[in-house]
C-alpha positions as CSV (number, residue, x, y, z in Angstrom):
1,M,209.2,216.0,5.3
2,S,211.7,214.1,3.9
3,K,211.7,210.3,4.0
4,I,214.4,210.0,6.4
5,S,212.8,212.5,8.8
6,S,209.6,210.3,8.8
7,F,211.6,207.0,9.3
8,L,213.4,208.6,12.3
9,L,210.1,209.9,14.2
10,I,208.7,206.2,13.5
11,C,211.9,204.7,15.2
12,L,211.4,207.3,18.1
13,L,207.8,206.2,18.7
14,L,208.5,202.7,18.7
15,T,211.4,203.0,21.5
16,A,209.3,205.2,23.7
17,C,206.7,202.3,23.6
18,A,209.5,199.4,24.4
19,P,209.4,198.0,28.0
20,G,212.3,199.1,30.2
21,F,212.6,202.7,28.6
22,P,213.5,204.8,31.2
23,F,211.0,207.4,29.7
24,A,208.4,205.0,29.2
25,P,204.8,205.7,31.0
26,A,204.0,203.5,34.0
27,T,201.5,201.1,33.1
28,A,198.7,200.8,35.8
29,T,198.0,197.3,36.9
30,S,194.4,197.1,38.6
31,T,194.1,194.3,41.2
32,P,191.3,192.4,41.0
33,A,188.9,192.8,44.2
34,P,188.6,189.5,46.2
35,T,185.9,187.3,45.4
36,F,183.8,186.7,48.7
37,T,181.5,183.5,48.4
38,E,178.9,183.8,50.8
39,T,177.9,180.4,52.2
40,A,174.9,179.7,53.9
41,T,175.2,177.8,57.1
42,A,172.1,176.0,58.4
43,S,171.6,176.2,61.9
44,P,171.0,172.9,63.5
45,A,167.7,171.8,64.2
46,P,166.9,172.0,67.8
47,T,167.0,168.6,69.7
48,R,164.0,167.9,72.1
49,T,164.6,165.4,74.9
50,P,161.5,163.7,75.9
51,R,159.8,163.8,79.5
52,P,160.1,160.6,81.2
53,S,156.8,159.1,81.9
54,P,155.4,159.9,85.2
55,T,155.5,157.3,87.7
56,A,152.4,156.4,90.0
57,T,153.5,156.1,93.4
58,A,150.1,155.3,95.0
59,T,149.4,151.7,94.7
60,L,145.9,151.0,95.1
61,T,144.8,147.6,96.9
62,P,141.7,146.1,95.6
63,L,138.9,145.4,98.1
64,P,138.5,141.6,99.0
65,I,135.4,140.3,97.4
66,P,132.6,138.8,99.7
67,T,132.5,135.2,99.2
68,Q,129.2,133.4,99.6
69,D,128.5,129.7,100.4
70,F,126.6,128.3,97.0
71,T,126.1,125.0,98.8
72,G,124.0,125.4,102.2
73,P,120.6,126.2,102.5
74,T,119.8,130.2,101.9
75,L,119.0,131.8,105.3
76,A,119.0,134.9,107.1
77,T,120.0,135.3,110.8
78,A,119.1,137.7,113.3
79,N,122.0,139.7,114.4
80,E,119.8,140.8,117.4
81,A,115.9,140.5,118.4
82,T,114.4,141.4,115.0
83,S,110.7,141.9,114.1
84,C,109.0,140.5,111.0
85,Y,106.0,142.4,109.5
86,S,104.0,141.4,106.9
87,G,105.3,144.4,104.8
88,P,108.3,146.6,105.3
89,G,108.2,148.7,108.3
90,N,105.8,148.5,111.4
91,A,103.0,150.1,109.5
92,Y,102.2,146.3,108.5
93,S,101.0,143.4,110.7
94,L,103.6,141.9,113.0
95,I,104.1,138.1,112.3
96,V,107.1,136.9,114.8
97,Q,109.6,138.3,116.9
98,L,112.9,136.8,115.8
99,S,115.5,136.1,118.9
100,T,119.2,136.9,118.4
101,G,120.8,134.2,116.4
102,E,117.6,132.6,115.1
103,S,117.7,131.4,111.3
104,V,114.8,131.3,108.9
105,P,114.5,130.6,105.4
106,L,115.1,133.3,102.9
107,I,112.5,133.3,99.7
108,G,112.8,137.0,98.2
109,K,114.2,140.5,98.4
110,S,113.1,143.9,98.1
111,F,115.2,147.0,98.3
112,A,116.7,147.2,101.7
113,Y,114.7,144.2,103.2
114,W,114.9,140.4,103.1
115,I,111.5,138.5,102.6
116,V,111.8,135.2,105.1
117,Q,109.4,132.2,105.8
118,P,109.2,131.3,109.5
119,D,108.4,127.7,109.9
120,G,104.6,127.2,109.8
121,M,104.0,131.1,109.6
122,A,103.0,133.3,106.9
123,Q,106.1,135.0,104.9
124,C,107.4,138.2,106.3
125,W,110.0,141.4,105.8
126,V,113.0,141.9,107.6
127,D,115.5,144.6,108.1
128,A,118.3,143.6,105.9
129,A,120.7,145.6,108.4
130,L,119.4,143.5,111.4
131,V,120.4,140.0,109.7
132,T,123.2,137.9,108.3
133,V,122.4,136.0,105.2
134,S,124.1,133.0,103.9
135,G,123.5,130.5,100.6
136,A,122.9,131.8,97.3
137,T,120.7,134.8,97.4
138,Y,121.2,135.7,93.4
139,S,118.5,133.8,92.0
140,L,115.9,135.0,94.8
141,P,112.8,137.0,93.5
142,D,112.4,140.4,94.0
143,F,108.9,141.1,95.9
144,A,106.8,144.1,95.4
145,I,106.0,146.2,98.6
146,P,102.2,145.2,99.3
147,P,100.2,148.0,99.7
148,S,99.9,149.6,103.5
149,I,97.2,148.7,106.0
150,S,95.0,151.0,107.9
151,V,93.2,150.4,111.2
152,P,90.3,148.1,111.0
153,A,86.6,148.7,111.1
154,A,84.9,148.3,114.6
155,P,83.1,145.1,114.9
156,G,79.6,145.1,116.0
157,I,78.0,145.5,119.7
158,P,78.7,142.0,121.3
159,K,75.5,139.7,122.0
160,R,75.2,137.6,124.7
161,E,74.0,134.3,123.3
162,R,73.7,132.4,126.5
163,G,74.9,131.9,129.8
164,R,74.7,130.1,133.2
165,C,75.4,131.4,136.9
166,S,76.1,128.3,139.3
167,F,76.0,128.8,142.9
168,I,79.2,127.2,144.4
169,D,79.2,128.1,148.3
170,A,78.8,131.1,150.8
171,K,82.3,131.6,150.5
172,I,83.2,131.4,146.9
173,G,79.8,132.7,145.2
174,F,79.0,132.1,142.0
175,D,80.5,130.0,138.9
176,V,79.8,132.4,135.8
177,E,79.5,131.5,132.0
178,Y,78.7,133.9,128.8
179,I,79.0,133.1,125.4
180,L,79.6,136.2,123.5
181,S,79.6,137.0,119.7
182,W,80.0,140.0,117.5
183,A,79.8,141.0,113.6
184,D,83.2,141.0,112.2
185,N,82.9,144.5,109.9
186,S,86.9,144.5,108.8
187,T,88.9,142.3,106.3
188,N,92.4,143.5,107.7
189,E,92.2,142.7,111.5
190,D,94.8,140.9,113.2
191,G,92.6,139.6,115.9
192,F,90.1,141.0,118.4
193,Y,90.6,142.0,122.1
194,V,87.6,141.3,124.3
195,Y,87.1,143.3,127.5
196,R,84.8,143.1,130.3
197,D,84.7,146.0,133.0
198,A,87.7,147.5,131.4
199,N,89.9,144.7,131.9
200,K,91.4,142.7,128.8
201,I,89.9,139.1,129.4
202,A,91.0,137.7,126.1
203,E,92.7,137.9,122.3
204,V,90.8,136.2,119.9
205,P,92.2,135.4,116.4
206,A,91.2,137.0,113.0
207,N,88.1,135.8,111.7
208,V,87.0,134.6,114.8
209,T,83.7,136.1,116.3
210,Q,82.7,134.2,119.2
211,L,84.4,133.8,122.8
212,V,82.9,131.8,126.3
213,D,83.9,133.7,129.0
214,S,84.1,132.1,132.3
215,F,84.6,133.5,136.0
216,I,83.8,133.7,139.5
217,I,81.6,136.3,141.5
218,H,80.8,136.7,145.0
219,S,77.0,137.6,144.8
220,G,74.7,138.4,142.5
221,G,73.2,141.3,140.8
222,Y,76.5,142.8,139.1
223,L,76.4,145.3,136.2
224,F,79.1,144.0,133.4
225,Q,80.1,145.9,130.3
226,Y,81.7,144.1,127.2
227,Y,83.3,145.4,124.8
228,V,85.2,144.1,121.5
229,V,87.8,145.9,119.4
230,A,89.8,144.9,116.2
231,Y,93.1,145.6,116.1
232,N,96.2,145.3,113.7
233,S,99.6,146.8,113.5
234,A,98.3,150.2,112.4
235,G,96.1,150.6,115.5
236,R,93.1,149.2,117.0
237,S,89.3,150.2,116.3
238,Q,86.8,151.6,118.6
239,G,84.7,149.6,120.8
240,Q,81.0,149.2,121.4
241,S,79.8,148.2,124.6
242,L,77.2,145.6,126.0
243,W,75.8,146.2,129.4
244,F,73.6,143.9,131.4
245,H,73.0,142.5,134.9
246,T,73.9,139.2,135.9
247,P,71.1,136.9,136.7
248,C,73.1,135.0,139.8
249,F,71.3,134.5,143.0
250,R,71.9,132.9,146.2
251,P,69.4,130.0,146.8
252,P,67.4,130.9,149.9
253,W,68.6,128.5,152.2
254,V,72.0,129.4,152.1
């Protein structure tokens, strides 16, 4: 190929590559894909609404504290007729019967009982439900329950120590007097009952073992029966009898 021909070929090729040449091939322009940016959005934390505190509607009214007189004497006043025993309950000796409204000094306490000291008498126990107390009771000592008692042993057979029988007149009869004695076989009696012909003629204090019995009869020769029993709040013993004829005789001139 000649140099001229080679030159023309190069020009043609350059012309074809120039922009705006009618026969230049279209150049493909690529449009970049849109870029998506992912933004993480945090959900808001839940908001807690605190519950209101409960409001109490019930109003508690405190019970009144009982007041006590700490200045006056410590007393127990009977609300009704009240038995006072040597221990709690009626299985003990009866010391005294308090009348309604009667007040006695308090000396101690034990469970449901108060221990009192009636004037001139032995201490005894009263049911706390039957009395009203006043004064300072907090310092009173506690009392132990004493042992319960049993029926006393029977006394010995009564004996006729001596006696007399005096004639009065034909209308009245005889004045009789006997001195009786017996053995005390118990240590827990409240006293003794003395009977003549099944009739109780006397109540004798504890530890006393003699009685003077005086009575009137209309004629001599009577057969008498004496017997003595010991008693306390638990009961009474058996009696043992003394039998004898009265030696009363009417003077021969009557």
